[in-house]
C-alpha positions in Angstrom: -7.1 -0.3 -6.6 -4.4 -1.8 -4.4 -4.9 -5.3 -5.3 -4.8 -4.5 -9.1 -2.1 -1.9 -9.3 -0.5 -1.0 -5.8 0.5 -4.5 -4.7 2.6 -5.1 -7.7 4.2 -1.5 -7.7 5.1 -2.2 -3.9 6.5 -5.6 -5.0 8.7 -4.1 -7.7 10.0 -1.2 -5.6 10.7 -3.3 -2.2 12.3 -6.3 -4.1 14.6 -3.8 -6.1 15.6 -1.9 -3.2 16.2 -5.1 -1.0 18.4 -6.7 -3.8 20.5 -3.4 -3.9 20.9 -3.3 -0.1 21.4 -7.0 0.4 23.9 -7.5 -2.6 26.8 -7.9 -0.2 24.8 -10.5 1.8 23.8 -12.3 -1.3 27.3 -12.2 -2.7 28.8 -13.7 0.4 26.1 -16.4 0.6 26.7 -17.3 -3.1 30.5 -17.8 -2.3 30.1 -19.6 0.8 27.5 -21.8 -0.5 29.4 -22.7 -3.5 32.2 -23.9 -1.0 29.8 -25.7 1.3 27.9 -27.4 -1.3 30.8 -28.2 -3.5 29.3 -26.6 -6.7 26.3 -24.7 -7.5 25.1 -22.7 -4.5 21.6 -22.0 -6.1 18.6 -24.5 -6.0 15.8 -24.0 -8.5 12.5 -25.8 -8.0 9.4 -25.7 -10.3 6.4 -24.2 -8.5 2.7 -23.4 -9.5 2.2 -19.6 -9.5 -0.7 -17.4 -10.2 -3.5 -19.3 -12.4 -1.3 -22.4 -11.7 1.2 -21.0 -14.3 4.5 -22.9 -13.5 7.8 -20.9 -12.8 11.2 -21.6 -11.6 11.6 -20.5 -8.0 15.1 -19.7 -6.9 16.7 -20.3 -3.3 20.0 -21.0 -1.8 20.8 -24.5 -1.7 20.7 -26.1 1.9 21.0 -29.9 1.0 23.9 -31.5 -0.9 23.2 -33.9 -4.0 24.7 -37.0 -2.3 23.3 -40.3 -3.7 23.4 -44.0 -2.6 24.8 -46.8 -4.6 21.8 -47.0 -6.7 21.9 -43.4 -7.8 19.1 -42.2 -5.4 19.3 -39.2 -3.5 19.8 -39.9 0.2 17.1 -38.9 2.7 16.7 -35.2 3.3 18.2 -35.5 6.9 21.3 -37.0 5.3 21.9 -34.4 2.9 21.0 -31.4 5.0 24.2 -29.8 6.2 24.8 -27.7 9.3 25.2 -24.8 7.0 22.0 -25.4 5.2 20.2 -25.9 8.5 21.5 -22.5 9.3 20.3 -21.0 6.1 16.7 -22.5 6.8 16.6 -21.5 10.4 17.4 -17.9 9.5 15.3 -18.1 6.3 18.3 -16.7 4.3 17.9 -19.5 1.7 14.6 -17.6 0.7 16.5 -14.3 -0.3 17.0 -15.2 -4.1 13.3 -15.2 -4.4 13.5 -11.5 -4.3 14.5 -11.9 -8.0 11.2 -13.9 -8.6 9.3 -10.9 -6.9 10.9 -8.5 -9.1 10.2 -10.0 -12.5 6.7 -11.1 -11.4 6.7 -14.8 -10.5 5.9 -14.0 -6.9 4.7 -11.4 -4.6 6.0 -10.3 -1.2 2.7 -11.5 0.5 0.5 -14.4 -0.7 -0.1 -18.0 -0.3 3.2 -19.8 -0.2 3.9 -21.6 -3.4 3.9 -25.3 -3.0 5.1 -28.3 -5.2 3.4 -29.5 -8.3 3.0 -32.8 -6.3 1.1 -31.0 -3.7 -1.1 -29.1 -6.1 -2.6 -32.1 -7.9 -3.9 -33.5 -4.4 -5.7 -30.2 -3.5 -9.2 -30.0 -4.0 -10.9 -27.5 -6.3 -11.7 -25.1 -3.3 -8.1 -25.3 -2.1 -6.7 -24.7 -5.6 -8.5 -21.3 -5.6 -5.3 -20.1 -3.6 -3.8 -19.9 -7.1 -6.0 -17.1 -8.4 -3.4 -14.7 -7.0 0.4 -14.4 -7.1 2.1 -16.7 -4.5 4.0 -14.9 -1.9 7.5 -14.9 -0.1 5.4 -14.7 3.1 1.7 -15.1 3.9 -1.1 -15.4 6.5 -0.2 -19.1 7.1 3.5 -18.3 7.7 2.7 -15.9 10.6 0.4 -18.3 12.1 2.3 -21.4 12.5 4.3 -21.7 9.3 5.2 -25.5 9.1 3.8 -26.5 12.5 0.3 -26.6 11.5 -1.8 -29.1 9.1 -2.1 -28.7 5.6 -5.8 -28.0 5.8 -5.1 -25.1 8.3 -2.5 -23.7 5.7 -5.1 -23.9 3.0 -7.8 -22.2 5.1 -5.4 -19.3 5.9 -4.5 -19.1 2.1 -8.1 -18.8 1.4 -8.7 -16.4 4.1 -6.1 -14.1 2.8 -7.0 -14.1 -0.9 -10.6 -13.0 0.4 -9.5 -9.8 2.0 -6.3 -8.5 0.2 -5.3 -5.0 1.5 -2.3 -2.7 2.0 -3.0 -2.8 5.7 -3.2 -6.5 6.0 0.0 -7.0 3.8 1.9 -4.7 6.1 0.7 -6.4 9.1 1.9 -10.0 7.6 5.3 -8.5 6.7 5.6 -6.9 10.2 5.0 -10.3 11.9 6.9 -12.2 9.5 10.1 -10.1 10.7 9.4 -11.4 14.3 8.9 -15.0 13.1 12.2 -15.1 11.3 14.1 -13.3 14.1 12.9 -15.8 16.6 13.0 -18.6 14.1 9.5 -19.9 14.7 7.8 -22.8 12.8 10.8 -23.6 10.6 9.9 -27.3 10.5 7.3 -29.6 11.4 7.8 -31.5 14.8 10.4 -34.3 14.3 11.0 -33.6 10.6 13.8 -31.7 8.8 11.5 -30.8 5.9 7.9 -30.4 5.4 5.8 -33.5 4.6 4.3 -33.6 1.2 0.7 -33.1 1.1 0.1 -36.3 -0.8 2.2 -38.3 1.7 0.2 -36.6 4.5 -3.3 -37.7 3.0 -2.0 -41.2 2.2 -0.9 -41.7 6.0 -4.2 -40.4 7.4 -6.2 -42.5 5.0 -7.7 -39.7 3.0 -6.6 -41.3 -0.4 -5.9 -44.6 -1.4 -2.4 -46.1 -2.7 -4.0 -46.2 -6.1 -5.2 -42.6 -6.0 -1.9 -41.7 -4.6 0.1 -43.3 -7.4 -2.2 -41.6 -9.9 -1.8 -38.2 -8.8 1.9 -38.6 -8.4 2.1 -39.7 -12.0 0.0 -36.6 -13.0 2.5 -34.4 -11.3 5.3 -35.9 -13.1 3.5 -35.6 -16.5 2.9 -31.8 -15.7 6.7 -31.2 -14.8 7.8 -33.1 -17.9 5.5 -31.0 -20.3 6.9 -27.8 -18.6 10.5 -28.8 -18.8 9.9 -29.9 -22.5 8.5 -26.4 -23.2 11.4 -24.9 -21.5 14.0 -26.8 -23.6 12.2 -26.5 -26.9 14.2 -25.0 -29.7 12.4 -21.6 -30.6 11.3 -21.2 -34.2 13.3 -18.6 -36.3 
């Protein structure tokens, strides 16, 4: 009963109340972010959600859009500003995702939505994590966040979707507050941002370069198809 009806009702109620209470904070971060990032303070990224349906996830921008002489984006550590690092360490960059929760793209608790280029490298079993709404926080986030292997993250995700309950969601939310307060597990050791799943598999020799390139091309095709649909002119 909770999984089918109560969980979504709680998502709507909590996200709506949080948006109202945190509106002044969101407004300040929007203004400061616009100044710090010299433009749009928001970052929109396409992620696979429930049943692998793609959606646009909203976050506060933590990296600039600086490019090199050839028009390529600079490495993450070059584009991540002190302000952006503060947003990530405090998890304030995640606040706009409350909008995604309110409209039904996300849930408060669930497997954390990964990138499309991560999804294509997952095994059929690992992709079962998409049978539920992805979450703002989840079981993996309170057990190490980005300081664990990809396999461990997926194991926690699958463990969660097998035992969804109100009590478990409350436990995860409570522990999330502590993790955010103490800024634990924000990034992997020696890395500003989390390593892509495909890069991780290639580095450990779990996939060949040919398989890696094929999967990356598949991810680009999926994104291109979604963006094409999003920009398609509606029939009148």
